[in-house]
C-alpha angles and dihedrals in degrees: 000000000000134000127203116200121203112192115194128180110255092228088056092052091044090056099038106031105015095170088067096051095107098025117142128180127002119001101183129047110256107262097011121141092246092053090053094047093054093042089056089049091053092049090050088050091053091054097040107037092077089066095040118117125221090253092057097050098083090051091050092048093050091045091054093048091044092053094046093048091047091053095045090046086052089078097257090127091113100124109106095229090054094045093053092045089051090047093049094048091050092047092052088050094051089050091054094049105038092125092054108106090203093060110121146098096305094048090048091050091051094044096047097031095232134131124258088246091058092045094052092044092054094047095043093095087055095052097261134313096268091048090048094052091047093050091051093049091049088050090049091049091049090056095047095043090051095045103035104061093163095063127080111253095232091048087062091044089054089054090065098043103268105137103174120064093207093048093049095047091049093050092046093049093048093051101040103025091236140077121257089250091053087050091055089048090051093048090051090053096041114026093178092067088072090068093044096054094089088065093063103119122234115268117274112287092024 
């Protein structure tokens, strides 16, 4: 048997194919059309790179990344390892941008160059992308409310995109089983619960 190894800088992959930044294991389903297309491309590279000039190398690199990105975007991310890696990368991105009012399905599709169908399929086990973002924002609010006793509760809610005090309070109470004011009191009594809040499991069915 013969193995061809393609090594790409992580920064390049992060920029060109961000959904594969943390990928491990198989990316294509064995025997799929996408796997065969990329395999043929790799074999062509093997036979052609020896004749490639320095000037041609960037175009070859971009062409390879473009092909890989197109195949991945074509919804062939069905291998479990690739799905989980993509989901982890997207969740990390969401956590870093919770204060961004533009954060949502459209911005994630643009950032990770994927279709809405792929995005919704990936987040289905978490109850949906919109629901996941809302839960993470509520968790961030809980931590800030419990830790930042000097700030008004609704000012914190505004930081994370909640524009209605009553709507925020209802969402907060439904998710945590306590009001924002009770969360602040609990945080004052038990500071360590602020660090434990990330361990709260998703609601049933999520």
